[in-house]
C-alpha positions in Angstrom: 35.9 -25.1 25.2 34.7 -26.4 21.9 33.4 -29.6 23.6 31.5 -27.5 26.2 30.0 -25.3 23.5 28.9 -28.3 21.4 27.3 -29.9 24.5 25.5 -26.6 25.3 24.2 -26.3 21.8 23.0 -29.9 21.8 21.1 -29.5 25.1 19.5 -26.3 23.8 18.3 -28.0 20.7 17.0 -30.9 22.7 14.9 -28.6 24.9 13.6 -26.7 21.9 12.8 -29.9 20.0 11.0 -31.2 23.1 9.0 -28.0 23.3 8.1 -28.2 19.6 6.9 -31.8 20.1 4.7 -30.8 23.0 3.2 -27.9 21.0 2.4 -30.3 18.2 0.8 -32.7 20.7 -1.4 -29.9 22.1 -2.6 -29.0 18.6 -3.3 -32.7 17.9 -5.2 -33.0 21.2 -7.4 -30.0 20.2 -8.1 -31.6 16.9 -9.2 -34.9 18.5 -11.5 -33.4 21.1 -14.6 -35.0 19.5 -13.0 -38.4 19.6 -11.9 -38.0 23.2 -15.3 -36.8 24.3 -16.9 -39.8 22.5 -14.7 -42.7 23.6 -13.2 -41.5 26.9 -14.2 -39.7 30.0 -13.2 -36.2 28.9 -13.2 -34.8 32.4 -9.8 -36.3 33.1 -8.2 -35.1 29.9 -9.8 -31.8 29.0 -7.5 -29.5 30.9 -4.1 -31.3 30.8 -3.0 -29.5 27.6 -3.3 -26.1 29.4 -0.1 -26.8 31.4 2.3 -26.1 28.5 0.8 -22.7 27.4 0.8 -21.7 31.1 4.4 -22.8 31.5 5.5 -20.9 28.4 3.7 -17.8 29.9 5.6 -18.1 33.1 9.0 -18.7 31.5 9.0 -16.2 28.7 6.6 -13.3 29.5 8.5 -11.6 32.4 11.8 -11.2 30.7 10.2 -10.6 27.3 8.3 -7.7 28.8 11.5 -6.2 30.2 13.1 -6.3 26.7 10.1 -4.5 25.2 11.2 -1.8 22.7 9.1 0.8 21.1 7.4 -0.2 17.8 8.5 -3.9 18.3 6.2 -6.9 18.8 7.5 -7.2 22.4 6.2 -3.7 23.2 2.8 -4.3 21.7 2.5 -7.7 23.4 3.4 -6.2 26.7 1.0 -3.3 26.2 -1.8 -5.8 25.4 -0.9 -7.9 28.5 -1.2 -4.8 30.7 -4.7 -4.0 29.4 -5.8 -7.6 29.7 -4.5 -7.7 33.3 -6.8 -4.8 34.1 -9.8 -6.6 32.6 -8.9 -9.8 34.6 -8.7 -7.9 37.8 -12.1 -6.3 37.2 -13.7 -9.6 36.3 -12.2 -11.3 39.3 -13.5 -8.7 41.6 -17.0 -8.7 40.1 -17.6 -12.4 39.5 -14.9 -14.3 41.3 -11.5 -16.0 40.5 -13.0 -18.5 38.1 -14.4 -15.7 35.9 -11.1 -13.9 36.1 -9.2 -17.1 35.0 -11.5 -17.4 31.9 -11.1 -13.7 31.3 -7.4 -14.2 30.9 -7.3 -17.5 29.1 -9.8 -16.3 26.4 -7.3 -13.8 25.1 -4.0 -14.5 26.8 -3.5 -18.2 26.9 -1.4 -18.4 23.7 0.8 -15.4 24.4 3.7 -17.6 25.7 3.5 -19.6 22.5 3.6 -16.4 20.4 6.7 -15.4 22.3 8.3 -18.9 21.9 8.0 -18.7 18.2 10.2 -15.6 18.2 13.0 -17.3 20.2 13.3 -20.8 19.0 15.6 -21.6 16.0 13.9 -20.4 12.8 14.3 -23.6 10.9 12.7 -25.5 13.8 9.8 -23.0 14.0 9.2 -23.0 10.3 9.3 -26.8 10.1 7.0 -27.2 13.1 4.3 -24.8 11.6 4.4 -26.5 8.2 4.2 -30.0 9.8 1.4 -29.1 12.1 -0.8 -27.4 9.6 -0.2 -30.1 7.0 -0.6 -33.0 9.5 -3.9 -31.6 10.9 -5.2 -31.0 7.4 -4.4 -34.6 6.4 -6.0 -35.9 9.6 -9.3 -34.3 8.8 -8.9 -35.0 5.1 -8.9 -38.8 5.8 -12.1 -38.6 7.8 -13.9 -36.5 5.3 -12.9 -38.6 2.4 -14.0 -41.8 4.2 -17.3 -40.1 5.0 -17.7 -39.2 1.3 -16.8 -42.7 0.2 -19.3 -44.5 2.5 -21.9 -41.8 2.2 -22.4 -41.5 6.0 -21.3 -39.1 8.7 -19.2 -40.3 11.6 -20.8 -37.9 14.1 -23.2 -35.3 12.8 -24.7 -34.0 9.6 -26.4 -30.6 9.1 -28.8 -30.2 6.2 -29.1 -26.7 4.7 -31.9 -26.5 2.3 -32.6 -29.2 -0.4 -29.7 -31.4 -1.3 -26.9 -29.6 0.6 -25.3 -31.4 3.5 -22.3 -30.7 5.7 -20.3 -33.4 7.3 -18.3 -32.4 10.4 -15.8 -35.3 10.3 -14.0 -35.3 13.7 -14.1 -31.5 13.9 -16.1 -29.5 16.4 -17.1 -26.9 13.8 -17.6 -27.1 10.1 -16.3 -23.6 9.7 -13.1 -24.5 11.5 -12.8 -27.7 9.5 -13.0 -25.6 6.3 -10.4 -23.2 7.6 -8.0 -26.1 8.3 -8.4 -27.4 4.8 -7.8 -23.9 3.3 -4.7 -23.5 5.5 -3.5 -27.1 4.6 -4.0 -26.3 0.9 -1.8 -23.2 1.2 0.9 -25.0 3.2 0.9 -27.6 0.4 1.8 -24.9 -2.1 4.7 -23.9 0.1 5.8 -27.5 0.1 5.5 -27.7 -3.7 7.5 -24.5 -4.4 10.3 -24.9 -1.8 11.0 -28.7 -1.8 13.9 -29.8 -4.0 12.8 -33.4 -4.0 10.4 -34.3 -6.8 8.5 -36.7 -4.7 7.8 -34.1 -2.1 6.8 -31.6 -4.8 4.4 -34.2 -6.1 2.9 -34.9 -2.7 2.5 -31.1 -2.2 0.4 -30.9 -5.4 -1.7 -33.9 -4.4 -2.4 -32.6 -0.9 -3.4 -29.3 -2.4 -5.9 -30.9 -4.8 -7.3 -33.2 -2.1 -7.8 -30.5 0.5 -9.4 -28.1 -2.0 -11.6 -30.9 -3.1 -12.5 -31.6 0.6 -13.8 -28.0 0.8 -16.2 -28.8 -2.0 -17.4 -31.9 -0.3 -18.1 -29.9 2.9 -20.3 -27.4 1.0 -18.6 -24.7 3.1 -18.5 -21.3 1.3 -16.5 -19.0 3.5 -13.1 -20.7 3.7 -13.4 -21.7 0.0 -14.0 -18.1 -1.0 -11.1 -16.9 1.2 -8.8 -19.5 -0.3 -9.7 -18.4 -3.9 -9.1 -14.7 -3.0 -5.8 -15.5 -1.3 -4.6 -17.8 -4.1 -5.5 -15.1 -6.7 -3.5 -12.4 -4.8 -0.5 -14.6 -4.0 -0.4 -16.1 -7.5 0.1 -12.6 -8.8 2.8 -12.2 -6.3 4.5 -15.4 -7.4 4.2 -14.3 -11.0 6.0 -11.1 -10.2 8.8 -12.6 -8.1 9.2 -16.2 -9.3 10.0 -17.8 -12.7 7.1 -18.1 -15.0 7.1 -21.9 -15.0 6.1 -22.0 -11.3 3.1 -19.8 -11.9 2.0 -21.9 -14.9 2.1 -25.1 -12.9 0.3 -23.4 -10.0 -2.4 -22.0 -12.2 -2.9 -25.4 -13.9 -3.4 -27.0 -10.5 -5.9 -24.3 -9.4 -7.9 -24.6 -12.6 -7.9 -28.4 -12.5 -9.2 -28.4 -8.9 -12.0 -25.9 -9.5 -13.0 -27.5 -12.8 -13.3 -30.8 -10.9 -15.4 -29.2 -8.3 -17.7 -27.6 -10.8 -18.2 -30.9 -12.8 -18.8 -32.9 -9.6 -21.2 -30.4 -8.1 -23.1 -29.4 -11.3 -26.5 -29.7 -9.6 -28.6 -26.6 -9.4 -28.9 -26.9 -5.7 -25.2 -26.7 -5.1 -24.7 -23.9 -7.6 -27.5 -21.9 -6.0 -26.1 -22.5 -2.6 -22.8 -20.9 -3.7 -24.4 -18.1 -5.6 -26.6 -17.3 -2.6 -23.4 -16.3 -0.7 -23.8 -13.0 -2.4 -27.5 -12.7 -1.8 -29.2 -10.9 1.1 -32.1 -13.3 0.7 -30.1 -16.3 1.9 -31.2 -17.5 5.3 -27.6 -17.9 6.5 -26.6 -14.4 5.4 -29.8 -12.9 7.0 -29.0 -14.6 10.3 -25.4 -13.5 10.2 -26.4 -9.9 9.4 -28.8 -9.8 12.3 -26.0 -10.9 14.6 -23.8 -8.1 13.2 -26.5 -5.5 13.7 -27.0 -6.7 17.2 -23.3 -6.5 17.9 -23.0 -3.0 16.4 -26.0 -1.8 18.5 -24.3 -3.1 21.6 -21.1 -1.4 20.6 -22.7 2.1 20.4 -25.3 1.8 23.2 -22.9 3.5 25.7 -20.1 6.0 25.1 -17.5 3.9 27.0 -18.2 0.6 25.2 -16.3 1.4 22.0 -13.3 2.5 24.2 -12.9 -0.1 26.9 -15.5 -2.8 26.0 -17.8 -4.7 28.3 -14.9 -6.8 29.7 -12.6 -9.6 28.6 -14.8 -12.7 27.9 -17.8 -10.9 29.4 -20.0 -12.0 26.5 -18.5 -15.5 26.0 -16.6 -17.6 28.6 -17.5 -15.7 31.7 -21.3 -16.2 31.4 -20.7 -19.9 30.6 -18.6 -20.2 33.7 -21.5 -18.7 35.7 -24.0 -21.1 34.2 -25.5 -18.4 31.9 -25.9 -18.5 28.1 -23.3 -16.7 26.0 -23.9 -14.3 23.1 -23.4 -15.4 19.5 -22.1 -12.7 17.2 -20.7 -14.5 14.2 -17.5 -12.5 14.2 -14.4 -12.7 16.4 -13.4 -9.2 15.4 -16.7 -7.8 16.5 -16.6 -9.8 19.7 -13.1 -8.5 20.5 -14.2 -4.9 20.0 -17.3 -5.5 22.3 -15.3 -7.1 25.0 -12.0 -5.2 24.9 -12.9 -2.0 23.2 -10.7 -0.1 20.8 -8.0 0.4 23.5 -7.8 -3.3 24.2 -7.8 -4.3 20.5 -5.4 -1.5 19.5 -2.1 -3.5 20.1 -3.4 -6.5 18.2 -4.7 -4.5 15.3 -1.5 -2.4 15.1 0.7 -5.6 15.1 -1.4 -7.1 12.3 -1.2 -3.9 10.3 2.6 -3.7 10.8 2.9 -7.3 9.8 1.0 -6.7 6.5 3.0 -3.6 5.9 6.2 -5.4 6.6 5.3 -8.1 4.1 4.6 -5.5 1.4 7.9 -3.7 2.1 10.1 -6.8 2.4 8.4 -8.8 -0.4 11.7 -9.1 -2.3 13.8 -10.2 0.7 14.8 -13.8 0.3 13.3 -15.1 3.6 10.0 -13.5 2.8 9.9 -14.8 -0.8 10.5 -18.3 0.5 7.8 -18.1 3.1 5.1 -16.0 1.3 2.5 -18.7 2.0 2.5 -17.9 5.7 1.2 -14.5 5.0 -1.5 -16.0 2.7 -2.5 -18.2 5.7 -2.7 -15.1 7.9 -4.9 -13.4 5.3 -7.3 -16.3 5.3 -7.5 -16.3 9.1 -8.2 -12.6 9.2 -11.1 -13.0 6.7 -12.4 -15.9 8.7 -12.2 -14.1 12.0 -14.2 -11.2 10.5 -17.2 -13.5 9.4 -16.9 -16.3 12.0 -16.3 -16.6 15.7 -13.0 -18.5 15.2 -11.8 -17.6 18.8 -14.7 -19.5 20.4 -12.7 -22.7 19.7 -9.3 -23.3 21.1 -8.0 -24.7 17.9 -9.2 -21.6 16.1 -7.3 -19.3 18.4 -4.3 -21.7 18.2 -4.2 -21.4 14.4 -4.4 -17.6 14.6 -1.6 -17.1 17.1 0.7 -19.6 15.4 0.1 -17.9 12.0 0.6 -14.4 13.3 3.7 -15.6 15.2 5.4 -17.2 12.2 4.7 -14.1 10.1 6.3 -11.9 12.7 9.2 -14.2 13.0 9.8 -14.2 9.2 9.8 -10.4 9.3 12.3 -10.5 12.1 14.6 -12.7 10.0 14.1 -10.2 7.2 15.1 -7.3 9.5 11.8 -5.5 9.5 11.0 -6.1 13.2 13.4 -5.6 16.0 14.8 -8.9 17.4 14.1 -9.5 21.1 17.2 -9.9 23.3 18.3 -13.3 24.7 16.5 -14.8 27.6 17.9 -17.3 30.1 15.6 -20.3 30.6 16.6 -23.2 32.9 20.0 -21.6 33.1 20.4 -21.7 29.3 20.8 -18.6 27.1 18.1 -18.6 24.5 19.2 -16.2 21.8 17.9 -16.1 18.3 20.7 -16.7 15.9 20.0 -15.7 12.3 19.7 -18.7 10.0 22.0 -17.7 7.2 20.5 -20.2 4.8 17.4 -18.0 4.5 19.4 -14.8 4.1 22.2 -15.7 1.7 
């Protein structure tokens, strides 16, 4: 009996590890889209990665929905899927099956991944998220530092005013690139605080400094401001819950990084570029405000729009699929309200609210204290989604779903959220055993 049980556990871990590897490869592929489009015929590769998210949807969603309990993430996820299905049916009837497919994938493609994060072993999920965010940050860090060293851009450079340039590296968006550096910097702090090996602690501090410095080289304001705000809040949290020496080292690193950035970029052009972030006279801010006003006007033009929206992906992927231009709104949150309405966004917003509340309530639980940086990442992503259309890129939505998923999982380990029941996949029982090492 023991031999059979050991063999079963080994097979279950092998499947979970293989799934984690494939998820990492998907994220890597999404980060390398610029290179793939440049050196290969992208038409053969662009849609291969979709197979795994679809497979996760097929395997997990039906039984997960049957286990939905009131106030649990499974209930809110199932409720959102039902609303999204109605949007997909309407879009398919109005514009065809292709529009319906885009309508679903725009908001529902990563739901299977979100569910998988709740069922796989916690140590595996935690390690995967840290490894992915750190690896992707280092990947982009190398390209940006090389660009900085040689003084030339690999692919494209955008000039904003006098003396301010942005290098995209191998990213499809400078805002997404800045977001990945901010997330990588926060993950580095987790590596520093939780690692017992001094070498790993040292590497965590180095990665934090380099990724924060990379934000300065990009001249990107949004993610840098979000990182500063998040670090301030969670440093106070660390000061309250952790020994004072950790906060002192952490504060020293922060001050060193920002002092370095100030000394390196002491030119008036750069300083004015940052100070203009708070000015309504800045061209970037004026353009963004105009988009916000346009979106708000569309939101209130008819009584039904705030309730049910124009339709899933109606203003983004669906018109592109039909050969028409999409609408730029500079905010994923505003786009979500315009396309899904309050009813469609309600499950997502409620889950996010419960997650934040759960963190505040369980802040002293060991598993939350040891993974507080995941909630910091979620905060950065929420701020980014408010002022940038993060969901217009697959890597942006991937980051958001993974971040929300790991935060929900941490709260499940802390006992705040109800644990979903076991699911049988490929004849194997996938239950979520508590990892006692994080709850001792």
